[in-house]
C-alpha positions in Angstrom: 3.7 -101.0 -256.9 2.5 -97.4 -257.1 3.5 -96.7 -253.5 7.0 -98.3 -253.9 7.7 -96.5 -257.3 6.6 -93.1 -255.8 8.8 -93.7 -252.7 11.8 -94.5 -254.9 11.3 -91.3 -256.9 11.0 -89.3 -253.7 14.3 -90.7 -252.4 16.0 -89.7 -255.7 14.7 -86.1 -255.3 15.9 -86.1 -251.7 19.4 -87.2 -252.7 19.5 -84.6 -255.5 18.1 -81.6 -253.6 18.3 -82.3 -249.8 18.8 -78.6 -248.9 15.9 -77.4 -251.0 13.6 -80.0 -249.5 14.7 -79.1 -246.0 14.2 -75.4 -246.6 10.7 -76.2 -248.1 9.8 -78.1 -244.9 11.1 -75.2 -242.8 9.0 -72.7 -244.8 5.8 -74.8 -244.4 6.6 -75.2 -240.7 6.9 -71.4 -240.5 3.4 -71.0 -241.9 2.0 -73.7 -239.6 3.5 -72.5 -236.3 1.5 -69.3 -236.0 -1.6 -71.5 -235.6 -0.5 -72.2 -232.1 -1.4 -68.6 -231.2 -4.9 -69.2 -232.4 -5.3 -72.2 -230.0 -7.5 -71.4 -227.0 -6.9 -73.0 -223.6 -10.3 -73.7 -222.0 -10.0 -74.7 -218.3 -13.7 -75.0 -217.5 -15.5 -78.4 -217.6 -18.2 -76.8 -219.8 -15.6 -76.6 -222.6 -15.6 -80.4 -223.0 -19.5 -80.7 -222.9 -21.6 -81.0 -226.1 -21.9 -77.5 -227.7 -25.3 -78.2 -229.2 -26.9 -79.7 -226.1 -29.9 -77.7 -225.0 -29.0 -77.8 -221.3 -25.4 -76.6 -222.0 -26.7 -73.8 -224.2 -29.2 -72.8 -221.4 -26.3 -72.7 -218.9 -24.2 -70.5 -221.1 -27.2 -68.1 -221.7 -27.9 -67.9 -218.0 -24.3 -67.2 -217.2 -24.1 -64.5 -219.8 -27.5 -62.9 -218.8 -27.0 -63.0 -215.1 -23.2 -62.8 -214.9 -23.2 -66.2 -213.3 -19.4 -66.5 -213.3 -19.1 -65.0 -209.8 -15.8 -64.3 -208.1 -15.9 -64.0 -204.4 -13.5 -61.7 -202.5 -13.3 -62.9 -198.9 -12.1 -60.5 -196.1 -11.3 -61.8 -192.7 -11.0 -59.8 -189.5 -11.8 -60.0 -185.8 -14.9 -58.1 -186.6 -15.6 -57.0 -190.2 -18.2 -54.5 -189.0 -15.8 -51.6 -188.8 -16.1 -48.3 -190.7 -12.6 -48.3 -192.2 -13.1 -51.7 -193.9 -16.6 -50.8 -195.1 -15.2 -47.6 -196.7 -12.4 -49.5 -198.4 -14.9 -52.0 -199.7 -17.0 -49.1 -201.1 -14.0 -47.8 -203.0 -13.3 -51.3 -204.2 -16.8 -51.6 -205.5 -16.6 -48.3 -207.4 -13.3 -49.3 -208.9 -14.5 -52.7 -210.1 -17.8 -51.4 -211.6 -15.7 -49.4 -214.0 -14.2 -52.6 -215.4 -15.5 -53.7 -218.8 -16.8 -57.2 -218.0 -17.9 -56.6 -214.5 -21.7 -56.5 -214.3 -22.5 -56.3 -210.6 -20.7 -56.1 -207.3 -22.5 -57.1 -204.1 -21.2 -56.5 -200.6 -22.3 -55.6 -197.0 -21.9 -51.9 -198.1 -25.0 -52.2 -200.3 -27.0 -53.4 -197.3 -25.7 -50.5 -195.2 -26.7 -48.0 -197.9 -30.2 -49.6 -198.2 -30.5 -49.2 -194.4 -29.0 -45.8 -193.8 -28.4 -44.3 -197.3 -24.6 -44.2 -196.5 -22.0 -45.9 -194.4 -22.6 -44.7 -190.9 -19.8 -43.6 -188.7 -21.3 -45.2 -185.6 -20.0 -48.7 -184.6 -23.4 -49.3 -182.9 -25.3 -48.7 -186.2 -23.0 -51.1 -188.0 -23.7 -53.8 -185.4 -27.5 -53.4 -185.7 -27.7 -54.3 -189.4 -28.6 -57.8 -190.7 -25.9 -58.5 -193.3 -27.5 -61.8 -194.3 -25.2 -64.0 -196.4 -22.5 -61.3 -196.9 -21.1 -61.6 -193.4 -20.5 -64.8 -191.4 -22.4 -65.5 -188.1 -19.3 -64.8 -186.0 -18.7 -61.5 -188.0 -15.1 -62.6 -188.8 -15.6 -63.0 -192.5 -17.1 -60.7 -195.2 -17.8 -61.7 -198.8 -17.8 -59.3 -201.8 -19.4 -60.9 -204.9 -18.1 -59.8 -208.3 -20.3 -60.9 -211.2 -18.6 -60.9 -214.6 -19.3 -62.5 -218.0 -15.9 -64.1 -218.7 -17.5 -66.9 -220.9 -15.0 -69.3 -219.2 -12.3 -67.8 -221.3 -8.8 -68.1 -219.7 -7.7 -64.7 -221.0 -10.8 -63.0 -219.6 -10.5 -64.8 -216.3 -6.9 -63.8 -216.0 -7.7 -60.2 -216.8 -10.5 -60.2 -214.1 -8.1 -61.7 -211.6 -5.5 -59.0 -212.4 -8.1 -56.2 -212.2 -9.4 -57.4 -208.8 -5.8 -57.7 -207.4 -5.0 -54.2 -208.8 -8.1 -52.7 -207.2 -7.2 -54.4 -203.8 -3.7 -52.9 -204.1 -5.2 -49.4 -204.4 -7.0 -49.8 -201.0 -4.0 -51.5 -199.5 -6.0 -54.7 -198.8 -4.3 -57.1 -201.3 -2.7 -59.2 -198.6 -5.9 -59.4 -196.6 -8.2 -60.8 -199.2 -8.7 -64.3 -200.7 -10.3 -64.8 -204.1 -12.5 -67.8 -204.8 -15.6 -68.7 -206.9 -16.2 -70.2 -210.3 -13.8 -67.9 -212.2 -11.0 -68.5 -209.8 -11.5 -72.2 -209.9 -11.4 -72.1 -213.7 -8.2 -70.0 -213.4 -6.6 -72.6 -211.1 -7.7 -75.4 -213.5 -6.1 -73.4 -216.3 -2.8 -73.3 -214.4 -3.1 -77.0 -213.6 -3.7 -77.8 -217.3 -0.6 -75.9 -218.4 1.5 -77.4 -215.6 0.3 -80.9 -216.4 0.7 -80.5 -220.1 4.3 -79.4 -219.6 5.0 -82.1 -217.0 3.3 -84.9 -219.0 5.1 -83.8 -222.2 8.4 -83.5 -220.4 8.2 -87.0 -218.7 7.2 -88.5 -222.0 10.1 -86.8 -223.7 12.6 -88.1 -221.1 11.1 -91.6 -221.3 11.3 -91.7 -225.1 14.9 -90.5 -225.0 15.9 -93.2 -222.4 14.4 -95.9 -224.6 16.0 -94.5 -227.7 19.4 -94.4 -226.1 19.0 -98.0 -224.8 18.0 -99.0 -228.3 20.7 -97.3 -230.4 23.5 -96.6 -227.9 24.5 -93.7 -230.2 23.5 -90.1 -229.7 23.3 -89.3 -233.5 21.1 -92.3 -234.2 19.0 -91.5 -231.1 18.3 -88.0 -232.2 17.2 -88.9 -235.7 13.9 -90.6 -234.7 13.4 -88.0 -231.9 13.4 -85.3 -234.6 10.4 -87.0 -236.2 8.5 -86.7 -232.9 9.4 -83.0 -232.4 8.4 -82.3 -236.0 5.1 -84.0 -235.4 4.4 -82.1 -232.2 5.2 -78.7 -233.8 2.9 -79.4 -236.7 0.2 -80.9 -234.4 0.0 -77.8 -232.2 0.1 -75.4 -235.2 -2.3 -77.2 -237.4 -4.6 -77.9 -234.4 -4.8 -74.2 -233.7 -5.6 -73.4 -237.4 -8.3 -76.1 -237.4 -9.9 -74.7 -234.2 -8.8 -77.3 -231.7 -8.6 -76.2 -228.0 -6.4 -77.3 -225.2 -8.7 -78.8 -222.5 -8.5 -81.2 -219.7 -9.1 -84.0 -222.3 -6.9 -82.9 -225.2 -3.8 -82.1 -223.0 -2.8 -85.7 -223.3 -2.3 -85.5 -227.0 1.4 -84.6 -226.9 2.3 -87.6 -224.8 0.2 -89.9 -227.1 1.9 -88.5 -230.3 5.3 -89.1 -228.6 4.4 -92.7 -227.9 2.9 -93.4 -231.3 5.0 -91.2 -233.7 8.4 -92.4 -232.4 7.8 -95.8 -234.0 8.0 -94.4 -237.5 11.4 -92.7 -236.9 12.8 -95.8 -235.2 11.9 -98.1 -238.1 13.5 -95.8 -240.7 16.7 -95.1 -238.7 17.2 -98.8 -237.6 16.7 -100.2 -241.1 18.9 -97.6 -242.8 21.9 -98.2 -240.6 21.5 -101.9 -241.0 21.5 -101.5 -244.8 24.5 -101.0 -247.1 24.0 -97.3 -246.7 24.2 -94.6 -249.4 21.5 -94.0 -251.9 20.8 -97.7 -252.5 20.5 -98.4 -248.8 18.2 -95.4 -248.3 16.0 -96.3 -251.3 15.7 -99.9 -250.2 14.9 -98.8 -246.6 12.1 -96.4 -247.7 10.7 -98.7 -250.3 10.4 -101.7 -248.0 8.9 -99.6 -245.2 6.6 -97.5 -247.5 3.5 -99.7 -247.2 3.9 -100.3 -243.5 4.4 -96.6 -242.7 1.5 -95.4 -244.8 -0.8 -98.1 -243.6 0.1 -97.7 -239.9 -0.1 -93.9 -240.0 -3.3 -93.4 -242.0 -5.3 -96.2 -240.3 -4.3 -94.7 -236.9 -5.0 -91.1 -238.0 -8.4 -92.1 -239.5 -9.2 -94.0 -236.4 -8.6 -90.9 -234.3 -10.9 -88.9 -236.6 -13.8 -90.9 -235.2 -13.5 -88.7 -232.1 -15.1 -85.9 -234.2 -18.4 -87.9 -233.9 -18.3 -87.9 -230.1 -20.9 -85.8 -228.2 -18.3 -84.3 -225.9 -16.7 -81.2 -227.5 -13.4 -81.9 -225.8 -13.1 -85.1 -227.8 -13.2 -83.1 -231.0 -10.1 -81.2 -230.1 -8.4 -84.5 -229.1 -9.3 -86.0 -232.4 -7.9 -83.1 -234.4 -4.6 -83.0 -232.4 -4.1 -86.7 -232.8 -5.0 -86.8 -236.5 -2.7 -84.0 -237.4 0.1 -85.3 -235.1 0.1 -88.7 -236.7 0.0 -87.4 -240.2 2.8 -84.9 -239.4 4.9 -87.8 -237.9 4.4 -89.7 -241.1 5.6 -86.8 -243.2 8.5 -86.3 -240.8 9.6 -89.9 -241.1 9.2 -90.1 -244.9 10.2 -86.6 -246.0 12.2 -84.9 -243.3 14.1 -87.9 -241.7 15.6 -89.3 -245.0 16.6 -85.8 -246.0 18.2 -85.2 -242.6 20.1 -88.5 -242.9 21.5 -87.4 -246.3 22.6 -84.1 -244.8 24.2 -85.6 -241.7 25.9 -88.4 -243.6 27.0 -86.1 -246.4 25.6 -85.7 -249.8 28.7 -87.0 -251.5 28.3 -90.4 -249.9 24.9 -90.8 -251.6 26.0 -89.5 -255.0 29.2 -91.5 -255.4 27.1 -94.6 -256.3 25.7 -92.9 -259.4 29.2 -92.7 -261.0 
């Protein structure tokens, strides 16, 4: 009976001070939201691998020591062995080597300087050099390798991409170059993660709204359980950021999962209240009867997701944190925010008349 009695007392407080409770929730939400800025988006597959695994640590050390996150700048021409292009590449190298995270830049220019000490003006001399892997066999493609320690960080990769494109602009070769390599693949993956996260979340949102409208046939009643999901998502992202969770190729599904799981809480409360006699008595009866089911369903689900923290894959840890915080937030939304919202929408007087 402890749960039921506590729930009944909470409803009384909600009826007495709905505005204060809502302002309190908004204040707490305001403190939680900045956590989203702390959340990192990690596009590389290494981000989901075990952090304490020796082989993963060795890979990270090698990348940091030898600037293994290489970016390739590919130039194409009828014959890349021309003085003008070589001089532009030399200027590009000098520009990139001044960037903070760039460790080395390798190109055909380096081979020319080893051979002649400088870039020769003679076309014949350019054609006599063995450029090895930096120039294709048909001399139509040249590769400039930029080695940088980005640590698979999306911000660092984006900065490197911007720096390279800016440097290409200064030599008027921006439209003639193609960027590829590990960093650019990570950057493309980052963009896919963001796009998929938005798309998956958007599709889930529309699907949930369609089901809610089919269930309630009333916009007001439809938006009430939807508010629980939005509340849960906002807290999930904010708390996840504060707790060190990252958005990866694994954890990006968390929003859709919370929409599917958290919406149930709001539906049960909304449906049962509007089938009751209404007012304070109806709200109290609704919350008391649902109290054990809500707390049992939410906490067993949340604790079950916490088991992901014991997984070897680091990406599973973030997914576990997001789902745990999302479910708990959805529970708080359905038991604290939603009843208070119902009181404010229906009008405080309609709940207080019964006391007289």
